[in-house]
N, C-alpha and C positions, 0 to 999 in steps of 0.2 A: 118598266117591262119592255121586252123586246118582242118582235114579231116572231113568226114561225119560220124564220130563215134557216139556212143550213147550219149556221154557227150560234144558234140561240143559246146553247149551254155555256158557250165561252164568251158571249157578248158581255163586255165590262169587266172581265176577269183578267188581271195581269198576273201571269204565273211565272214571270221571269224566264220563259223558255222551257219550263218543266211541265209536264202533264200533270193533271190531277191524280191520275191512277197510272202506275207503272206495271206494264205486263210482267207476270211472273212473281210479283210480290204478294205474299200472303197476308193482306191486311186484316182478314177475319180473325186469324190466330192471335195477332197482337191485340186487336180490339177485344176479344174474349178475355184474355188476360187482364187487360186494363178494366174491363167491366166487373170481373170478380173482385179486384182491388177496390174499385169505386164503390161497389155495393157494400163491401166491409167497411170502408170509411163512411159511407152514408149511415149505416146501422150505428157506428160509433158516434156520429154527429147527433142522430136522433136520441140515442141514450144518454147524451150529454145535455139534452134540453134545446137543441137547435131544431128549427123547422127547415125542411129541405126546400121551402119557397124562398128562404133567406140565404142559405148557404148549402152547397152540395158538391159532391164530386162527380165528374162527368168523364166518361170513357172516350178515348179517341186513339188515333195512331198517328205517327210521324210519317214522313215521306218514304222511310225504309220499311214500313210495316210494323215497327216496334210499338207496343202499347204505351199510351201516354194517359195519365189521369190528371185532369185539370180541376182545380178548386175554384168555383165561381160563386159569387154571391154579392149581397149588399155590403158596402163598406162597413157599416155598423156591426154586422154580423161577423165579418172577418176580423174586425178589431176585437170583438168579444172573444173569438177563437184564439187570436194571438195572446190575449191576456191569460186565457186559460192554459195555453201551452207554456207561456212564460212562468206561470205559477208551479208547473210541473217540471221545469228545467232546474238542473242543479246549479251551483254557484259559479261554475265556469262556462255556462252557456250550453252545455250538452244536456241530452236527456238523461234522466236518472234511471 
């Protein structure tokens, strides 16, 4: 932890010269879109027998404010999800 110096928020963070927040970018709109999609995916995971403590979709935004949904979880749960998705894929690797 750092002290209460002037740069306490940026201490230890290397951002490559870019700020964490860019003035004028609507991060909230992107995050709301991502949250709606993450909620839908999380409901699908739950209805497929997954626990959200093991695998879940998380809403975020990128540096441009576009919504991003990340899938996070335990390797075993994600492997189980990959097997489930493979079982629903058609013969040429695409979704049926």
